N, C-alpha and C positions, 0 to 999 in steps of 0.2 A: 503493499499499499505507499501510496506518496506520502512523503513529509511536508509536501507542499499545499497551503490554501490558495495562493493565489496562483491564478491559471495562465501559463507561459505558450509561446507560441515555438511549434517545431516547423522547422520546412527542410526541404531536399532539392538541390538542382541538378535535376536528372540529364546527365551526360556521360558520354563515353570517356574511360580511363585514357584515350589519345587525343582528346579535344580540349584538354586542359590548357589555359591560355600560357601557362610555365614551359610547355613544350613546342608553342606554337611557332610556326613555320610555314610559307607558302606551299614548299616541295611537301610537307608532311599533309597539309590539308588536301592537297591532290590526290594523296594516296590513303583518305579515309576509309575507304571501302574496301582497302586490302588489309586493315589491320582486323585483329579478333574482335569480334563485338562481345562484350561481357554487361552491358547494360539492363539487358532484360535479366539476368538471373541475379544480379547484384540488386536490382530493384524488388524483384520477387523476394530475396531474403527479407529486404528492410520491410515488404509489407508483412511477411509473417513474424518479424521481430514486433511489429505495431501490434497485429491483431493479438498477439500472445498478452499482451499489455492492455489491451482495449483503448489504445491511443490513435487519435486521428490527427493528420498533418497537412501541410501544404506541399504540394510537390511542382515546383517551376520546371517544368518540360521543355526541353529543346525541342524546336519544330523538324529538326533534322532526324530527331530520336522518334517522335511522332508518326512522319511519315513512314518510317520503316517499322514502326511497332504499333499500330493503332489500338491493338487490342492490350497492350500494355497500358496504354493511356484511359481505355476503358475499365480495366481490372482495378487500378487506382482508384477512379471514381467511384465504380459500384461499391468500392471497401469502405467508402463515407469520407475519403480525402478531397482536399480541395486541389483542384488543377489550376494551375497558373502559368504564364509563359515565362521561358528564360531566353525568348529572341529565336530565329531560327538557325543561324549558322554559327554561333559562338564567336560573334566577330566583336570585339571590344568596341564600343561607340567611340574612344578615342581613337580609332583608327577609320571609322565611316565618316562619309558627308552626310547631312542631314536628308539627303533625298535616299541614299541608301540605308539609313538606319529605318527611315519610315518603310520602306519596301522589307527590311527584315523583320519589324514587329508585325507589321500587317500580314505576312505571309506566314508567320509563327500562329497567330491569332486566328488567321483563316483554318490552318490544320487542325487545328485544337479543336475549333467550335463545329469543323466538320464531323468531327469525329465524336464529339458529345453530345452536340445539338443541344448546346446550351453555351450562353455567354463565359467567355475568360474574363477576368477583371482586372487580375494583378500581373505585376511583371517585376524580374529581376534582371539586371544587366549582367552578361559575363562577365566574373572578376568586377565586379561592382564598379562599373568603369562610367557611372555617371559622376563626375567629376567638375571641378569650377570651371572648366574648359568647355564641358558638355552638357551644361544647364540648360541648354536650347531643348535637350531630348525631352524635357518634363511638358513641354508644351505640345510636342506631337505625340506623346504616349496620352494627354489628355484626347487630342483630335483623332486619334485612331480607337478611342473608345475604352480607353482603361481609367478603372477608378483609382488604381493604389499601387505606387511604387515601391520595392526595398531596395535599393541599390547605392544609396549615399550612405557611405562608411564614416563617421565621424571620428576618423583616425589617421595619423602619418603612418604612410605606408610607400614604397616605392614606385609602387603598380597602381595605386587608388587612393580614395580617401580624399574627404574634405573637413578637415580637422574642425573647422570653425562650424561646422554645420548643428543644428538642433538634435540633440542624440535620443530624442523621444518622440512619439507620434505626433505629425502635426500635418499642416496643411500648406502646399506650396501653390501659391497663387499666378497665373499667367494670363493673357489676354485671351486665352481658349477657355478660361475656368480653374477650376481648383483641383488639386489631386492631392490625396493621402500619400505621406510619406512614412515609410515604417522602417527605421535604421536597425540595422542589426545590432545586438547590445553590446555596450561598453561599461567600463567602469572606473571612475576618476581615483586613482591613488596616489597621493605626496604631489598632486598638481598635475599628473600625466594622466591622460585617457588612454586606458588599456583595451584592447579588442579581447572580447571573451564570448563572443556570439558562436563559436564553432569551427568548422573547417579545421586548417590547420593548427589553431590556437587549442582546438580540443583534443586535439593529437600532441600538442608540444607541454600544455602544463601538466605536471602530475595531477591526476583528479581530486585528490584531497584540497589542492589550491584553487582548481577552477571551480569545485563546490562552493569554497567558500567566498570567492569572488562573485560568482552567482547569487548567492546569498544575500551578499552586500546591496546587488542591484534589487532583488526582491525586496530586502528589506526598506528600501527607500519607495516602495510603492509602485514600482515600475515592472510590468511584465516584459519577461525576457523575450528576446528575437532570435532565437538560434537557428543554424543551418549548417547543414551537411550534405554529402555527395555520396550517391551509390557506391561508386569505386573506392571511397575510404572505408569500405567494408569488405576489401577484396584484396588480402594482403599476397595472393598467390598472382595478381595480374602480370603480364607482361611486362617488362622494364624498358621505358624507352629512355633514348640517348638525350642529353641535356647537359647544363653546367651543374656543378657541383649545388650550388644554391637551388636550382630548379629541383633538383633529385632529392635533394633533403626535404625541400617544403612538401613535395607531393607524397614521398615513400615513409616519410617518418613517422614510426608507431602505428602503421597500417595493423600489425596484428592487435593491438590494443583498443582500436576504434570498437567493436563490437560489444567488448565488456565494459567500454565506458558507458557506451551508448545505454546498455542495461541498468547500470549505475543511475545515470541520468533520468532514466523512464522511473524509476523507483523512488529518487529523491525530490522530483519535481514534476507538476500536473501539467500537461500539453494537451494543444488543441490547435486546429486551422487559424492561419491569421486573422481570418474575418470573423471567426468566434471569439478571438480574445479582444478585440478591440470593437467595440459595438459602433463607434461612431462608423464605422465600415460598414457593419451589418445591419444598421438600421438603415442604410441607402438601400438595401436589398428587400426590406420587409421582413426580415429576420430568417430568411430562410437558409440554409446552407447550399442548397443546390440552386444556383442562378437561375434568372428567368429565362426562358425559351429565348431564341434567337429572333432578334430583329433585323429588320432592314437598317444601312449603315445611318439612314438618317435620323430613325427613330432612337437608335443607340446614342448619337450625340445628343440629341434632346433631352433624353432620360437622364443622362448622365449630367448636363448642364442644370437642369431643373433640380435633379435632387442636392446638387452642391449649395445652390442660390436659396432652397426652400429653409 
């Protein structure tokens, strides 16, 4: 039984082990189809683990993956989890033009909605690549029918992050309307904001230290926003070539991830993002399953009116 009273959000960015930004290169991208696919089996392992604990989460699914494994997307949704978008091609926004970004998120949303026959409202950028230089992405997300984003990480990092960003749930305003921003969890220690949301940080910190930091966030009355990837539960995955830093970030403590996740699910209570933050849920009338698909004009109109009412 969980020792947590406050409900927290748990999410997974569904992508292949060879698609991570740390190993990105134009040549490798051209050969994606030649690498061994492990995303389906890894995600199934996750679904089983969550089912054992009676936990539901948000799955940010890459459009490229959904296109190849539509039945996996349907299984995620049928198990009671929220399905959201991770974009289509796992391109960093910092490497895209505004036109290319719009095409990417529109394609991903279209694929997921075609599979599920319901609206997909959440988005998370590959490698949290909404930065100060790519804040233009927020307006495009609104224009393309997204209701919330979880891409702005309020930390200092060499690849992503907006250190001055609001670390709690808030709304971002653009000429196109408003968007809820759901930042991954951080904690302030000795004047420094530390990332504690998951991913490599989940594997780096000893679990006792991580739990203490998460309890500090919880003690401040803030729901946690945690994230992981299915490949992080696969210590036997093929090793990719890359820099020492990239290999350490990607492969560190993969053999400990599942055990730590079981401990996390024991110590804290989790739910999908939209269940944890009622401000987002209220816009949907309290339903976990989004409303049926509307035409694009209707989606934009309903999104705008929900923000402004």
